[in-house]
N, CA, C and O atoms as a MOPAC input file, in Angstrom:
PM7 MOZYME 1SCF
protein

 N    -43.16100 1    35.01700 1   -17.91900 1
 C    -43.88300 1    34.69600 1   -16.67600 1
 C    -44.27800 1    36.25300 1   -15.99200 1
 O    -43.51900 1    37.18500 1   -15.72700 1
 N    -45.03700 1    36.19400 1   -15.90400 1
 C    -46.10100 1    37.50500 1   -15.35700 1
 C    -46.44000 1    36.76300 1   -13.96300 1
 O    -47.01200 1    35.67900 1   -13.84600 1
 N    -45.94600 1    37.61400 1   -12.91400 1
 C    -46.37200 1    37.08700 1   -11.37900 1
 C    -47.69600 1    37.63000 1   -11.34100 1
 O    -48.19800 1    38.75400 1   -11.37300 1
 N    -48.16600 1    36.21000 1   -11.24400 1
 C    -49.87400 1    36.55500 1   -10.93300 1
 C    -50.89700 1    35.66400 1    -9.47600 1
 O    -50.47400 1    34.72300 1    -8.80300 1
 N    -51.78900 1    36.10200 1    -9.38800 1
 C    -52.51000 1    35.61800 1    -8.05100 1
 C    -51.90600 1    34.42400 1    -7.94300 1
 O    -51.01800 1    34.45300 1    -7.09100 1
 N    -52.05800 1    33.23200 1    -8.55200 1
 C    -51.67800 1    32.02500 1    -8.60700 1
 C    -49.89800 1    32.16500 1    -7.79600 1
 O    -49.53600 1    31.57100 1    -6.78000 1
 N    -49.23400 1    32.93300 1    -8.47400 1
 C    -47.65300 1    32.47100 1    -7.62800 1
 C    -47.89800 1    33.09600 1    -6.63900 1
 O    -47.37000 1    32.55600 1    -5.66700 1
 N    -48.65700 1    34.32400 1    -6.28900 1
 C    -48.87500 1    34.71200 1    -4.61800 1
 C    -49.67700 1    33.54400 1    -4.01200 1
 O    -49.03600 1    33.09300 1    -3.06300 1
 N    -50.48600 1    33.08200 1    -4.14100 1
 C    -51.47900 1    31.82300 1    -3.22800 1
 C    -50.31200 1    30.81700 1    -3.19900 1
 O    -50.23500 1    30.10800 1    -2.19500 1
 N    -49.29500 1    30.64900 1    -4.27700 1
 C    -48.40900 1    29.02300 1    -4.02800 1
 C    -47.28700 1    29.65800 1    -3.20300 1
 O    -47.23000 1    29.19800 1    -2.06300 1
 N    -46.49600 1    30.47800 1    -3.45300 1
 C    -45.61300 1    30.94600 1    -2.88500 1
 C    -45.47300 1    31.84600 1    -2.12700 1
 O    -44.62900 1    31.80800 1    -1.23200 1
 N    -46.32100 1    32.90900 1    -2.33400 1
 C    -46.35100 1    34.31200 1    -1.02800 1
 C    -46.03800 1    35.54000 1    -1.92800 1
 O    -45.65600 1    35.35800 1    -3.08400 1
 N    -46.13000 1    36.28000 1    -1.62400 1
 C    -46.12700 1    37.78200 1    -2.17800 1
 C    -45.04400 1    38.19200 1    -2.22800 1
 O    -44.75800 1    38.89500 1    -3.19700 1
 N    -44.06900 1    37.92300 1    -1.25000 1
 C    -42.63700 1    38.36500 1    -1.43100 1
 C    -41.62700 1    37.64600 1    -2.69500 1
 O    -40.61900 1    38.06800 1    -3.26400 1
 N    -42.44300 1    36.32300 1    -2.83000 1
 C    -41.68300 1    35.86800 1    -4.19400 1
 C    -42.42900 1    35.95500 1    -5.56000 1
 O    -42.03800 1    35.59600 1    -6.67100 1
 N    -43.57100 1    36.50800 1    -5.19600 1
 C    -44.53800 1    37.55800 1    -6.85900 1
 C    -43.52900 1    38.60200 1    -6.50600 1
 O    -42.79400 1    38.53100 1    -7.49100 1
 N    -42.95300 1    39.64700 1    -5.63300 1
 C    -42.52500 1    40.76400 1    -6.02600 1
 C    -41.00100 1    40.53900 1    -6.17300 1
 O    -40.31000 1    41.54100 1    -6.35900 1
 N    -40.28900 1    39.08500 1    -6.09400 1
 C    -39.16400 1    38.99500 1    -6.31000 1
 C    -39.09900 1    38.65600 1    -7.96700 1
 O    -38.11100 1    38.93800 1    -8.64500 1
 N    -39.94300 1    38.20200 1    -8.34400 1
 C    -40.37300 1    37.48000 1    -9.90300 1
 C    -40.51400 1    38.73400 1   -10.48000 1
 O    -39.65900 1    39.22100 1   -11.21900 1
 N    -41.55800 1    39.27900 1   -10.17600 1
 C    -41.67200 1    40.82000 1   -10.81900 1
 C    -40.12300 1    41.75600 1   -10.96900 1
 O    -39.78500 1    42.23800 1   -12.05000 1
 N    -39.39100 1    41.88400 1    -9.85100 1
 C    -38.15300 1    42.64700 1    -9.70400 1
 C    -37.03900 1    42.10400 1   -10.66100 1
 O    -36.02800 1    42.79800 1   -10.77300 1
 N    -37.13200 1    40.81600 1   -11.43100 1
 C    -35.96400 1    40.06300 1   -11.81900 1
 C    -36.43200 1    40.05100 1   -13.27800 1
 O    -35.58800 1    39.80400 1   -14.13900 1
 N    -37.54200 1    40.26400 1   -13.59000 1
 C    -37.82700 1    40.86300 1   -15.23800 1
 C    -37.50600 1    41.36400 1   -16.07300 1
 O    -37.67200 1    42.58100 1   -15.99700 1
 N    -36.96200 1    40.92400 1   -17.17900 1
 C    -36.68100 1    41.98400 1   -18.41300 1
 C    -38.10000 1    42.05100 1   -19.69900 1
 O    -38.65500 1    41.15300 1   -20.33300 1
 N    -38.31400 1    43.66900 1   -19.66200 1
 C    -39.37800 1    43.74200 1   -20.19700 1
 C    -40.89800 1    42.98100 1   -20.12900 1
 O    -41.69400 1    42.42000 1   -20.88200 1
 N    -40.76900 1    43.29500 1   -18.93700 1
 C    -42.36800 1    42.46100 1   -18.71300 1
 C    -42.47800 1    40.80400 1   -18.59400 1
 O    -43.46000 1    40.17900 1   -18.19300 1
 N    -40.95700 1    40.15400 1   -19.13900 1
 C    -41.13400 1    38.78900 1   -19.12200 1
 C    -39.91700 1    37.93500 1   -17.99500 1
 O    -38.76100 1    38.29700 1   -17.77700 1
 N    -40.59600 1    36.79900 1   -17.45300 1
 C    -39.07800 1    36.00600 1   -16.60800 1
 C    -38.85000 1    34.95900 1   -17.34100 1
 O    -39.68300 1    34.10600 1   -17.64700 1
 N    -37.55300 1    34.99600 1   -17.68900 1
 C    -37.15600 1    33.51100 1   -18.02400 1
 C    -36.58500 1    32.73700 1   -16.51500 1
 O    -36.58900 1    33.12000 1   -15.34500 1
 N    -36.08800 1    31.41500 1   -17.22300 1
 C    -35.23200 1    30.90200 1   -16.19700 1
 C    -33.40300 1    31.42600 1   -16.67600 1
 O    -32.38000 1    31.05100 1   -16.10300 1
 N    -33.50300 1    32.39600 1   -17.90800 1
 C    -32.22600 1    32.97800 1   -17.51700 1
 C    -31.81600 1    34.24400 1   -16.78000 1
 O    -30.75300 1    34.68800 1   -16.34900 1
 N    -32.92600 1    34.59800 1   -16.80500 1
 C    -32.98500 1    35.85000 1   -15.76400 1
 C    -32.82200 1    35.43700 1   -14.44500 1
 O    -32.09200 1    36.12700 1   -13.73300 1
 N    -33.32900 1    34.50000 1   -14.00200 1
 C    -33.13900 1    33.58800 1   -12.60300 1
 C    -31.59800 1    33.40400 1   -12.45200 1
 O    -30.83100 1    33.37900 1   -11.48900 1
 N    -31.47500 1    33.29900 1   -13.67200 1
 C    -29.80600 1    32.44700 1   -13.33700 1
 C    -28.42600 1    33.68200 1   -13.24900 1
 O    -27.32400 1    33.65300 1   -12.70000 1
 N    -29.16100 1    34.72800 1   -14.10000 1
 C    -28.11100 1    35.98400 1   -13.88800 1
 C    -28.08700 1    36.28100 1   -12.58200 1
 O    -27.10800 1    36.31200 1   -11.83600 1
 N    -29.51700 1    36.55500 1   -12.27900 1
 C    -29.72200 1    36.97200 1   -10.67800 1
 C    -28.84900 1    35.98000 1    -9.72000 1
 O    -28.07700 1    36.46100 1    -8.89100 1
 N    -29.00900 1    34.56400 1    -9.87500 1
 C    -28.27000 1    33.98000 1    -8.92700 1
 C    -26.63300 1    34.57300 1    -8.97500 1
 O    -25.99100 1    35.12100 1    -8.07900 1
 N    -26.21800 1    34.21800 1   -10.45600 1
 C    -24.65100 1    34.51800 1   -10.60000 1
 C    -24.19100 1    35.96400 1    -9.72000 1
 O    -23.32800 1    35.95000 1    -8.84200 1
 N    -24.69900 1    36.78700 1   -10.00600 1
 C    -24.71400 1    38.05500 1    -9.54500 1
 C    -24.86400 1    38.36500 1    -8.30800 1
 O    -24.52700 1    39.43000 1    -7.79000 1
 N    -25.40100 1    37.40100 1    -7.76100 1
 C    -25.78100 1    37.42900 1    -6.13900 1
 C    -26.89300 1    38.48900 1    -5.31500 1
 O    -27.00700 1    38.84200 1    -4.14200 1
 N    -27.58300 1    38.76600 1    -6.48900 1
 C    -28.68400 1    39.53000 1    -5.98000 1
 C    -29.82400 1    39.16100 1    -4.85700 1
 O    -30.67500 1    39.87300 1    -4.32500 1
 N    -29.61500 1    38.24300 1    -4.75700 1
 C    -30.67700 1    37.58300 1    -3.54400 1
 C    -30.15300 1    35.74700 1    -3.19500 1
 O    -29.37300 1    35.13500 1    -3.92500 1
 N    -30.65900 1    35.29300 1    -2.22300 1
 C    -30.18300 1    33.99000 1    -1.77200 1
 C    -30.64700 1    33.09400 1    -2.84600 1
 O    -31.67100 1    33.42100 1    -3.44600 1
 N    -30.09200 1    32.11000 1    -3.14100 1
 C    -30.30300 1    31.02000 1    -3.87400 1
 C    -32.08200 1    30.41900 1    -3.27800 1
 O    -33.01100 1    30.44000 1    -4.08500 1
 N    -32.27900 1    29.97300 1    -1.94700 1
 C    -33.46400 1    29.52600 1    -1.73600 1
 C    -34.63000 1    30.40500 1    -1.95900 1
 O    -35.75000 1    29.90500 1    -1.85100 1
 N    -34.49200 1    31.75800 1    -2.28200 1
 C    -35.71600 1    32.77500 1    -2.69500 1
 C    -35.99100 1    32.28700 1    -3.96300 1
 O    -37.09800 1    31.99800 1    -4.41900 1
 N    -34.51500 1    32.18800 1    -4.69600 1
 C    -34.77000 1    32.22400 1    -6.90100 1
 C    -35.20500 1    30.83700 1    -6.75500 1
 O    -35.94800 1    30.41800 1    -7.64300 1
 N    -34.85600 1    29.96500 1    -5.71300 1
 C    -35.45900 1    28.55000 1    -6.42800 1
 C    -37.27800 1    28.66300 1    -5.79000 1
 O    -38.03700 1    27.74100 1    -6.08800 1
 N    -37.54000 1    29.25700 1    -5.36300 1
 C    -39.31100 1    29.22600 1    -4.96800 1
 C    -39.57500 1    30.39200 1    -6.22300 1
 O    -40.21200 1    29.87000 1    -7.13700 1
 N    -39.36300 1    31.30600 1    -6.38900 1
 C    -39.52900 1    32.08200 1    -7.95200 1
 C    -39.46300 1    30.95800 1    -8.75100 1
 O    -40.51500 1    30.39300 1    -9.04700 1
 N    -38.39000 1    30.53400 1    -9.15400 1
 C    -37.99300 1    29.14800 1   -10.08900 1
 C    -39.33000 1    28.35700 1   -10.15700 1
 O    -39.75700 1    28.05300 1   -11.27000 1
 N    -40.12900 1    27.94800 1    -8.86200 1
 C    -40.98000 1    27.24100 1    -9.02600 1
 C    -42.41300 1    27.70300 1    -9.62800 1
 O    -43.27000 1    27.00100 1   -10.16500 1
 N    -42.41500 1    29.19800 1    -9.35700 1
 C    -43.50100 1    30.03200 1    -9.87700 1
 C    -43.42300 1    29.63100 1   -11.44300 1
 O    -44.28600 1    28.96400 1   -12.01300 1
 N    -42.19700 1    30.16700 1   -12.07600 1
 C    -42.27000 1    29.96700 1   -13.24700 1
 C    -42.43500 1    28.46100 1   -13.61200 1
 O    -43.22900 1    28.35900 1   -14.54800 1
 N    -42.04700 1    27.48300 1   -13.27200 1
 C    -41.83300 1    26.14400 1   -13.58000 1
 C    -43.59700 1    25.73600 1   -13.55100 1
 O    -44.00100 1    24.83800 1   -14.28900 1
 N    -44.17900 1    26.19300 1   -12.99400 1
 C    -45.55800 1    25.67300 1   -12.53300 1
 C    -46.81000 1    26.70000 1   -13.29300 1
 O    -47.82200 1    26.24900 1   -13.82800 1
 N    -46.40500 1    28.37000 1   -13.17000 1
 C    -47.50200 1    28.84200 1   -14.06000 1
 C    -47.00400 1    29.69300 1   -14.93200 1
 O    -47.76100 1    30.64200 1   -15.13700 1
 N    -45.83800 1    29.71600 1   -15.63000 1
 C    -45.14400 1    30.33500 1   -16.44600 1
 C    -45.59300 1    29.74700 1   -18.31100 1
 O    -45.41200 1    28.59600 1   -18.70600 1
 N    -46.05100 1    30.63800 1   -18.97600 1
 C    -45.93600 1    29.88100 1   -20.48800 1
 C    -45.21700 1    30.29500 1   -21.47200 1
 O    -44.78500 1    31.44800 1   -21.49500 1
 N    -44.90100 1    29.11800 1   -22.76000 1
 C    -43.75200 1    29.64400 1   -23.27300 1
 C    -43.97900 1    31.21200 1   -23.99700 1
 O    -44.97700 1    31.89000 1   -24.24000 1
 N    -42.54700 1    31.39400 1   -24.19300 1
 C    -42.72900 1    32.85500 1   -24.88600 1
 C    -43.44800 1    32.95500 1   -26.33700 1
 O    -43.42500 1    31.98600 1   -27.09500 1
 N    -44.01700 1    34.03300 1   -26.64900 1
 C    -44.60000 1    33.83300 1   -28.19200 1
 C    -43.64000 1    34.05700 1   -29.25700 1
 O    -43.98200 1    33.93200 1   -30.43300 1

């Protein structure tokens, strides 16, 4: 998932920025969010909100 205007409108700029920071090679996957959680990179509530953006606006990888 690439953070888009939809994510900004849905959860706010801070969560779109967090999503962008968690990306690997320009793609954000549930695995990236899980790794960030395990590493303690940010609080779980913020990661939950990023997950909601992925679930709502993400698309399958090619």
